[in-house]
C-alpha positions as CSV (number, residue, x, y, z in Angstrom):
1,M,61.6,72.2,126.1
2,T,63.6,73.4,123.4
3,S,66.6,71.5,121.8
4,G,69.0,74.4,122.8
5,L,67.9,74.2,126.5
6,R,67.9,70.7,126.6
7,R,71.4,70.5,125.2
8,A,72.4,72.9,128.0
9,L,70.8,70.8,130.7
10,E,72.4,67.6,129.9
11,L,76.0,68.2,131.1
12,P,74.7,69.5,134.6
13,A,72.2,66.5,134.6
14,A,75.2,64.1,134.0
15,L,77.6,65.6,136.5
16,L,74.8,65.5,139.0
17,G,74.1,61.8,138.3
18,V,77.9,61.0,138.8
19,A,77.8,63.0,142.2
20,L,74.8,61.0,143.6
21,A,76.2,57.6,142.4
22,W,79.4,58.8,144.0
23,D,77.8,59.8,147.2
24,L,75.5,56.6,147.3
25,Y,78.6,54.3,146.7
26,V,80.3,55.7,149.6
27,R,77.3,55.6,152.0
28,L,76.7,52.0,151.2
29,S,80.1,50.5,151.0
30,G,81.5,52.0,153.9
31,V,84.8,53.1,152.2
32,P,87.4,54.9,154.7
33,P,87.3,58.7,153.7
34,Y,91.0,58.8,153.4
35,L,90.6,56.5,150.4
36,L,87.4,57.9,148.8
37,P,85.8,61.1,150.4
38,A,82.1,61.6,150.1
39,P,81.2,64.5,147.4
40,G,80.3,66.9,150.3
41,D,83.6,66.5,151.8
42,V,85.2,67.5,148.3
43,G,82.7,70.2,148.0
44,R,83.7,71.6,151.5
45,A,87.5,71.4,150.5
46,I,86.7,73.5,147.4
47,V,84.8,76.1,149.3
48,D,87.8,76.2,151.8
49,L,90.3,76.9,148.9
50,A,88.1,79.3,147.6
51,T,87.5,81.4,150.8
52,S,91.2,81.2,151.5
53,G,92.2,82.7,148.0
54,Q,94.3,79.7,147.4
55,L,92.0,78.3,144.5
56,W,92.2,81.6,142.5
57,T,95.8,81.6,142.8
58,H,96.3,77.9,141.5
59,L,93.5,78.4,139.0
60,S,94.7,81.5,137.4
61,F,98.2,80.0,137.1
62,T,97.0,76.9,135.3
63,L,94.6,78.9,133.2
64,G,97.4,81.2,132.2
65,N,99.6,78.5,131.2
66,L,96.6,76.5,129.3
67,A,95.6,79.6,127.5
68,A,99.2,80.6,126.2
69,G,100.1,76.7,125.4
70,L,96.7,76.3,123.4
71,A,97.0,79.3,121.5
72,L,100.7,78.8,120.7
73,G,100.2,75.0,119.6
74,A,96.8,75.9,117.9
75,V,98.9,78.5,115.6
76,L,101.9,76.2,115.1
77,G,99.6,73.3,114.4
78,M,97.6,75.3,111.8
79,A,101.2,76.5,110.1
80,A,102.5,73.0,110.2
81,G,99.3,71.7,108.5
82,L,99.4,74.3,106.0
83,A,102.9,73.7,105.2
84,L,102.5,70.0,104.9
85,A,99.7,70.5,102.7
86,R,101.3,72.8,100.4
87,V,104.7,70.7,99.9
88,P,104.0,67.0,99.8
89,A,107.5,66.2,99.7
90,L,107.8,67.9,103.2
91,E,105.1,65.7,104.6
92,R,107.1,62.5,103.1
93,A,110.2,63.6,104.7
94,L,108.8,64.7,108.2
95,G,106.0,62.2,108.5
96,G,108.0,59.8,110.3
97,P,109.6,61.9,112.8
98,I,106.5,63.7,113.5
99,L,104.6,60.3,114.2
100,F,107.7,59.2,116.2
101,L,107.6,62.2,118.5
102,Q,103.6,62.1,118.8
103,T,103.6,58.3,119.9
104,A,106.3,58.8,122.5
105,P,104.6,58.9,125.8
106,K,104.4,62.5,127.0
107,I,104.7,61.3,130.7
108,A,108.1,60.3,129.8
109,L,109.3,63.4,127.9
110,A,108.0,65.8,130.7
111,P,111.1,65.3,133.0
112,L,113.4,65.5,129.8
113,F,111.5,68.9,129.0
114,V,112.4,70.0,132.8
115,I,116.0,68.8,132.2
116,W,116.4,70.7,128.5
117,F,114.1,74.1,129.7
118,G,114.2,74.4,133.3
119,L,111.9,74.5,136.1
120,G,110.3,77.6,134.9
121,A,107.4,78.3,132.6
122,T,109.1,77.4,129.4
123,S,109.1,73.4,130.2
124,K,105.5,73.9,131.0
125,M,104.8,75.7,127.7
126,V,106.7,73.2,125.7
127,L,104.9,70.3,127.1
128,V,101.5,71.8,126.2
129,V,102.4,73.0,123.0
130,S,103.7,69.5,122.0
131,L,100.4,67.9,123.0
132,V,98.1,70.6,121.0
133,L,100.3,70.9,117.9
134,F,99.8,67.3,116.4
135,P,96.1,67.0,116.6
136,V,95.7,70.5,114.9
137,M,98.2,69.9,112.5
138,I,96.3,66.8,111.5
139,G,93.0,68.5,111.3
140,M,94.3,71.4,109.3
141,L,96.2,68.9,106.9
142,V,93.2,66.5,106.5
143,G,90.8,69.6,106.1
144,L,92.9,71.2,103.3
145,R,93.1,67.9,101.5
146,G,89.4,67.5,101.4
147,V,89.0,70.8,99.7
148,D,86.8,70.7,96.6
149,R,89.2,70.9,93.5
150,R,86.7,72.7,91.7
151,L,87.0,75.5,94.2
152,I,91.1,75.5,93.6
153,D,90.3,75.7,90.2
154,L,87.9,78.6,90.7
155,A,90.7,80.3,92.5
156,R,93.1,80.0,89.7
157,L,90.5,81.4,87.5
158,L,90.1,84.3,89.3
159,Q,93.6,84.8,90.1
160,L,93.7,84.9,93.7
161,S,96.8,85.0,95.5
162,P,98.0,82.2,97.9
163,W,96.9,84.2,100.8
164,Q,93.4,85.2,99.3
165,R,92.7,81.5,98.3
166,F,93.9,80.1,101.7
167,R,91.6,82.9,103.4
168,R,88.7,82.9,101.1
169,I,88.3,79.1,100.2
170,E,90.6,76.5,101.8
171,L,90.4,77.7,105.5
172,P,86.5,78.1,105.6
173,A,86.4,74.7,103.9
174,A,88.8,73.1,106.4
175,L,87.2,74.6,109.2
176,P,85.1,71.1,110.3
177,E,88.3,68.9,110.3
178,L,90.3,71.8,112.0
179,F,87.8,72.1,115.0
180,V,88.1,68.0,115.5
181,G,91.8,68.7,116.0
182,L,91.2,71.9,118.4
183,R,88.7,69.9,120.2
184,V,91.3,67.2,121.1
185,G,94.3,69.8,121.5
186,A,92.1,71.5,123.9
187,V,91.7,68.6,126.2
188,Q,95.1,67.6,125.7
189,A,96.3,71.1,126.6
190,V,94.5,70.6,130.1
191,V,96.4,67.6,130.5
192,G,99.7,69.1,129.5
193,A,99.2,72.0,131.8
194,I,98.4,69.8,135.1
195,L,101.2,67.3,134.1
196,G,103.7,70.2,133.9
197,E,102.7,71.8,137.3
198,W,102.8,68.2,138.7
199,M,106.4,67.7,137.5
200,S,107.8,71.1,138.5
201,G,106.0,73.7,139.9
202,R,105.0,75.7,143.1
203,Q,101.5,76.8,141.7
204,G,98.6,75.5,139.7
205,L,96.1,72.8,140.1
206,G,98.9,70.3,139.3
207,Y,100.9,71.3,142.2
208,L,97.8,71.4,144.5
209,M,97.4,67.7,143.7
210,T,100.9,66.8,144.9
211,F,100.8,69.1,147.8
212,A,97.4,67.2,148.9
213,T,99.0,63.9,148.2
214,A,102.0,64.5,150.3
215,T,100.2,66.0,153.2
216,Y,97.5,63.2,153.0
217,K,94.6,65.5,152.4
218,T,92.3,63.4,150.5
219,P,89.5,65.8,150.2
220,M,91.8,68.4,148.7
221,L,93.3,65.9,146.4
222,F,89.8,65.0,145.0
223,A,88.8,68.7,144.9
224,A,91.7,69.2,142.6
225,V,90.9,66.5,140.2
226,V,87.2,67.8,140.3
227,L,88.4,71.4,139.4
228,T,90.8,69.9,136.9
229,A,88.1,68.0,135.2
230,L,85.6,70.9,135.3
231,L,88.1,72.9,133.7
232,G,88.7,70.4,130.9
233,I,84.8,70.4,130.2
234,A,84.7,74.3,130.1
235,V,87.7,74.4,127.7
236,Y,86.0,71.7,125.3
237,Q,82.7,73.6,125.5
238,A,84.3,76.9,124.7
239,V,85.7,75.2,121.3
240,D,82.3,73.8,120.9
241,V,80.6,77.2,121.2
242,A,83.4,78.7,118.6
243,E,82.6,75.7,116.4
244,R,78.9,76.1,116.4
245,R,79.1,80.1,115.9
246,L,81.6,79.7,113.0
247,L,80.0,76.8,111.4
248,S,76.4,77.8,111.9
249,W,75.7,77.6,108.2
250,R,76.2,74.0,108.5
251,A,73.3,73.3,110.4
């Protein structure tokens, strides 16, 4: 078996193992279905949602918020990281406030975002962006700090413009650390999108969770949780594929 095929089979095998352990526990423990439904019941709930069309409506809504928030947060995070790396005085001035905002629990800030920005898409977007921006910014900042000084001297010798130096030297050198931030930000974006829909929304997987909880539909609730986990894995894997393609030279 080739390493590529083995790598592709690792995740499905792990998920299958979790499902088998889950099913075995339900069968042996006798736990009531309203507390922990069997994987088969959750699978039927997913099929019912798909055949009724609800799944695609909620999933597409969550994907839209997730993609827009992740893209905007990544761009703003890269810009902020570049600004802090370029102007050390700016980092000294803003380092404390940025760290304070990052350490504040987002579950507590989410209701404030709803109050400030309303129940629409803006509050959800702000929440996702706030979760993505910091890890991407730190990845960009650390990556730019780690650029070999000899390359910077070479750029000066060749009289490259700031944009040419960034595009040809600094950004490629910072990509490994930047992708670390993007990995973290991608997972956080899923959390933010679900949390925003949970707090205020009529669509999305987060809303589906609150609806299932309010109506005591435990299989539907677990279906939404499983779909959210799979969505997070898919986004993480997409970033991983992009990293391996862009950084194939490192292998």
